[in-house]
C-alpha positions as CSV (number, residue, x, y, z in Angstrom):
1,M,6.8,-4.9,0.4
2,K,9.6,-6.7,-1.4
3,E,13.1,-5.7,-0.4
4,G,14.1,-2.5,-2.1
5,I,11.0,-2.0,-4.2
6,F,9.4,1.4,-3.7
7,F,6.6,2.9,-5.8
8,G,7.0,6.2,-7.5
9,E,9.5,7.6,-9.9
10,G,10.8,10.0,-7.2
11,M,12.3,7.1,-5.3
12,K,14.5,6.2,-8.3
13,F,15.9,9.7,-8.3
14,V,16.4,9.6,-4.5
15,K,18.2,6.2,-4.8
16,E,20.5,7.5,-7.5
17,S,21.1,11.1,-6.2
18,Y,20.7,10.8,-2.4
19,P,21.7,7.3,-1.3
20,D,21.8,8.4,2.3
21,I,18.1,9.3,2.2
22,Y,17.2,6.2,0.3
23,G,19.0,4.1,2.9
24,A,17.0,5.8,5.7
25,V,13.8,4.9,3.8
26,V,14.9,1.3,3.4
27,E,15.6,1.1,7.1
28,L,12.3,2.8,8.1
29,N,10.5,0.2,5.9
30,K,12.2,-2.6,7.8
31,V,11.2,-1.1,11.1
32,A,7.6,-0.5,10.0
33,Y,7.0,-4.0,8.5
34,T,8.3,-6.2,11.3
35,G,5.4,-8.7,11.6
36,K,6.1,-8.7,15.4
37,V,2.4,-8.5,16.4
38,L,0.5,-7.9,13.2
39,D,1.5,-10.2,10.4
40,Y,2.7,-8.7,7.1
41,K,-0.6,-9.5,5.4
42,T,-2.5,-7.5,8.0
43,Q,0.0,-4.7,7.7
44,K,-0.4,-4.7,3.9
45,L,-4.2,-4.5,4.2
46,I,-3.8,-1.5,6.5
47,A,-1.5,0.1,3.9
48,I,-4.1,-0.5,1.2
49,G,-6.7,1.2,3.3
50,I,-4.5,4.2,4.1
51,I,-3.5,4.7,0.5
52,A,-7.0,4.2,-0.7
53,A,-8.2,6.9,1.7
54,T,-5.9,9.4,-0.1
55,G,-7.8,8.9,-3.4
56,D,-4.6,8.2,-5.3
57,D,-5.8,5.7,-8.0
58,L,-2.3,4.7,-9.2
59,A,-0.8,4.1,-5.7
60,T,-4.0,2.3,-4.6
61,E,-3.7,-0.1,-7.6
62,K,-0.1,-0.7,-7.0
63,Q,-0.7,-1.5,-3.3
64,M,-3.6,-3.8,-4.2
65,R,-1.7,-5.6,-7.0
66,S,1.4,-6.2,-4.9
67,G,-0.7,-7.5,-2.0
68,M,-2.5,-9.8,-4.3
69,N,0.6,-11.0,-6.0
70,E,3.0,-11.2,-3.0
71,L,0.6,-12.3,-0.2
72,N,-2.3,-13.8,-2.0
73,I,-4.6,-11.2,-0.6
74,T,-8.1,-11.7,-1.9
75,K,-10.5,-9.1,-3.3
76,E,-12.8,-9.9,-0.4
77,E,-10.1,-9.1,2.1
78,I,-9.4,-5.8,0.3
79,V,-13.2,-5.0,0.4
80,D,-13.1,-5.5,4.2
81,S,-10.2,-3.0,4.4
82,L,-12.1,-0.6,2.1
83,R,-15.2,-0.7,4.4
84,V,-13.1,1.1,7.0
85,V,-12.1,3.6,4.3
86,L,-15.8,4.2,3.6
87,L,-16.4,4.9,7.3
88,T,-13.4,7.0,8.0
89,S,-12.7,8.8,4.7
90,G,-16.1,8.8,3.0
91,M,-17.8,7.8,-0.2
92,P,-15.4,9.4,-2.8
93,A,-12.3,7.6,-1.6
94,F,-14.3,4.4,-1.2
95,T,-15.8,4.4,-4.6
96,K,-12.5,5.3,-6.3
97,A,-10.8,2.4,-4.6
98,M,-13.7,0.0,-5.4
99,K,-13.3,1.0,-9.1
100,V,-9.6,0.2,-8.9
101,L,-10.3,-3.1,-7.3
102,N,-13.0,-4.0,-9.9
103,K,-10.4,-3.3,-12.6
104,L,-8.0,-5.9,-11.2
């Protein structure tokens, strides 16, 4: 994730109205995405899989798009991540995510 970019209109409200909470989220993001053992690209693919498993089309698209734009993640790499979604979260989440990926 690029510095300070969070998806969701709620984060804009948090940033403006509750800067202490926003600051905590920024710090948590830095701690989560360290690249110490797993590189950022791998972590992003995990994030894509997790959000795809929720079935949230918009969030899935934003995660996929940012991974493709920021890290040159390929559709084939995303499909590998979505294979795990199929196994762990089932067909509905998998097919929704594949539909999103096809649209990109």
